[in-house]
N, C-alpha and C positions, 0 to 999 in steps of 0.2 A: 561434456566437460573437456577442458584442454588437458589431454593426457601427457603431452610432451611440452614441458616448460620451455625448452629451447626454441620450439616453433613459435611460442607466444612471444618470447623475447625478440626473436628475429623479426616478427611482424611489427612489434612496437618500434624497433630501430628503423625499419623500412619506412614507417609512417612518420618518422622524425621526432620520436619521443626523446625526452631528456632522461636517459636511463639512470643516471646518477641521482636525479631528483626522485624518480620512481622508487629506487631502492631505499632512499632515505625515508620516504613516507611509509614504505612497506614495513620497515622495522617497527613502526608504531601502529599503523593501520594496514593489515595484510591485504593482498590483492588476490582475487580469484574471478575468473571469467569463463563463461560457457562458450564453446566454439560457435554455437548458433548466434549468440549475441555479438560476438566479436565480428562475425561476418557482416553484421549490419552497419559497421563503421565504414563511412565513406571517406573521411579525411580526419586528420588530427584536430582535436577540439570540437568535433561536431557533437550534436546532442547525445548520441550513443556513447561516444568516447568519454564525454564528461561524466556520465553515469557510472562508468566502470573502471576507468584508468586513474590511478592515483595522481593527485595534484599537490604541488608544494604548498598551495594555499591551505590545505588541511592542517598543516603544522603552524599556521600563522594565526589561528583562532584563539584569542585571549579573552573572549567575551563569554563563552557558553560553558555549560556544565555537562559532564558525561551522562547524567540521568535527569534531565530537566522535567520529565513527566512524573518523576518520583515513583517509578515502578518498584524499586527495591523497598520503598516504604509500604507499598500496598501488597507485597508478596507475603502470602499467608503460610504457604509451605513451598518448598523448593519448586520453582517452575510454574507457580500458579499465582496470578494477580487477581485480587478481588477488590475492585474499586467501586463499581456501581452496585446499587441495591440488588438487582435481579439477574446479574450476569457476571461471568468470570472469564478470564483468559487462561488457557492452559498451554504451556510450551511443550511440544512433543519432539522437537528437533532443535539441535544447536548448530546444524550445518545448513549451508545454502549452496546453490549452484553458481552463484555470483555474489560478490561483496559490493553491494550498492554503496557508492561513496557518500550518500546522504542518509544512511540507515539510522533510524531512531536508536537502535541497539548497537551503535558503532563501538561502544565500550566493550562489547563481548565478541564481536565478529572475529572469527578465526582463532579464538583463544580457548575454546572449550571443546572437549570430546563430545561425541554423540550422547544425548541424554539416555540413561538406562531406562528400560521399560519399568523397572521397579519404582523409579522416581515418578513416572507418569501415573502409576497406580496409586501412589500416595496422593497425587493431585485429584484423581477421580474419587478416592475415598473422601477427600475434603468436600468435593461437590455433593457426594451422596449424603453427607452429614449436614449440609446446608440447604434446606428445602426451599429457601427463597431464590435459589439460583435456577432460573428457567431457561437461560440462554447461555450457551458455552461457545466461545471463540477458540478454535484450535490454531495456535500460532507457533512461532519458532524464533530463529531460523526459519526454514521452510518446511512445513509439515509433510509435503509430498516428496521430501527426500527420504522418508521412511519407506521400507519395502511394502509391497501390496499386502502381505500377510500381517505386518505390524499395524498398518492403517486399519485393516479389517478388525483386528483385535481391539484396538483403541476405540473405534467407532461402536463396536458391539458393547463394550464396557459402558460407554457414555449413554448409549441408547437404552441400556438396562436400568438406568436411573429414572424412576417414574416421573419425577418433577422436572426433568430436563425436556423442554418442549422443542427447542431449536438448537441445532448444531451448525456452526459456521466454520469454514476453513479459510484462512488467509494465506494466499500463495502468489508467487510471481512466476511459477513454473511455465504457464502457457506463453509468457513473453520471452523467457530466457532459455528454457529447455522444452519446447513444445512436444518433442517426441516422447517425453515422459507420460503424456496424456494418451493412454491406450484404451481400447475397448475393455480390456481386463480390469484396469483401474476404475473406469466408469461403472462397470458392473458391480464393483465393490461399493463405491460411493452411493449409488442409487438405492442400495438396500436400506439405507438409513435416513430416508426422508422423514420429516422435512429437514433438508440439508441445503445450506447456501454456501456459495463460494465467492469470496471477495478477492479481486485481482488487482495487481499493480501494472498499469500501462502508463508510461510517462510521455511517450512521443508517438506520432502517427506511424513512423517507420517500423515500430515494433509490431504493427498489425500487418502481416504478410501471409502468403499462402500457408506457411507452416503453423503460425499461431492461429490462423483462421480455422485450420483443420482441428486443432486442439479445442478451440472454443465450440466448434460445431459438435464434437463428440460429447462435451460436457452438457451443452444445451439440449442436445437430442436425448440425453439421459434424464431430462426433466429437472436439471439442477439450475435454480435461479442464479444468475451471475451478476455481480455488481463490481464497479471499478472504484478504487480509492487512489486517485491520482494525486501526486504531490506537485505543488507549484514550485518550479525550480528555475532559478536564474540561469539563462544561457541554454536552457533545455526546452522549456515549453512556456515561458513567460511572454507569449506572443498571442494576440487575439486570434489570428487566422490559424496558427498551429494548434491552439487549444480547441477551436471549433472543429477542425479536421479530425482531431483525435476523438472528440466526443461523438461526432457523427459516425466515424468508423466503428467505434465501440457499439453503438446502438444497432448499426447494420449487422453486427455479428452477435446480436442478442445479449449484449452486456449493458446493463443499466448504469449510467454514470451516477454514482452514489455520493461520494465525498470528493471535494477538491480541497486538499489540505494545504494550508500554509506550512512550509518546511519547519520542522521542529528545531528549536534553538539548541541543538546538540553540539558538544565540543567537536570541532573538526569539520563542521558543515556550514559555517557562517557565509562562505562565498556562494552558497546555493540559495540563500534566503532572499526573499523579495519583500517589498513594502506592502502594508495593508492596502494602500492606494492602488498598487499594481493588481492586487487580487480583485479589488472593486472594478477596475478597468476590464479585467478578463471576464468577470461575472456579467458586467453590463454588455459585453460583446456577445454573450450567449443568450441572455434573457431577452426574448422577443425576436431575436435575429435567427433563431433556429428552434426546432421543436422542443417543447418542454421536456420531452424524454431525454434530451441531450444536455440538460442543465442540472449539474450536481449541486448539492449543498456546499456552500463555502464555509470551511471549518478551521478554527484554531483549536488545537489540542492544548488547552491551557496548562501551564506548568503545575502539575500535581492536582489539577482541579477538574480534569475531564474535558470532553469536547464541547465547544461553544459554536453554534451556528452564527455566522456573520452575514448581515444583509446590508448592502449599500444604503446609507441613511437617507439619500435624496428621494427614495421612492415614497416616503411618507414626509410630506412637507409640513403638515399641521394635523394635530389630533386633539379633539376635545370630546365632550359628552354628546354633542350634536352630530358631529361629522368628522371625516378625515379628508384632507386635501392630499391627493396622491398624484404622482408623476409616472407615466408609463415609459416604456423603453425608448420612445422617441423624444422624451422630454415634454410631452403634452400633459397639461394639468387638468385633473378631474376632481369632482367632489363625490364622496360616498357617504350617505347619511347613515347614522346609527338608528336602530329601531326606536320608535317613539312609544316607549312603554312606561 
């Protein structure tokens, strides 16, 4: 993390930032950047800059709501969201190493103290009492901002709940503070298999020797890794950029899982892309690179959960006898239904 704020401000001034605008935005939406991520910036307004440096556009959003996904509505006890029938999200950290400018929880970023362990145990008690919950996603903030010993205690508590089959961790640490991934941390995590880690990588330049080492440590620990990339205007809404990112992820044993349309959160409208742009990106992957590199295209519907979106032109016609389908080249084929 940037220990010296003066060094950060000096860097931004040298890069040509409008410091008055940054400070104006900071008063509403705080700024925090890791040194590793800052070093990835090549020039003002490049894809890394856009993700972490405040923009005056954040204050111009009059369209969106602070909590469009209705997380507060589905919060059953403090820090626990239970929306889907068999899974729940438990927040174990309110801190992050970087404040992503497009964050779904932008309304909370930088405004809360670290979540007390006592509150986390209230959440695990809720999970213990609800036997329908078989899959728990650990989120935040960033869960890996907790100490190793705290992570060990939390995972042990969750693994002691007999009906919890799967534990997942959502983190951006390998991208923004890769040095946090250590053999000691991996040795803790791998005690609690089956455990999955969902990662955020938004641009190919985030995959570099430091992040590759972090990913290698996790993968060698037997932890399945998946990416949940957000489609962001000016960052990765380019077919070649997205293909490069997906291929680099797969090369590092990270399975592209979701490609999210950016949530309509207040303060992030300038990052959003059209559904048509999402289709264009998806079509540039499907058939033009390995299926391993093609994520699900997802809209997290306001208050209604995740909805997979498939470009409609793949199915031209469908009836009881057959489907008329189009492949990635636009070639037309018929596929007959079983004659039963």
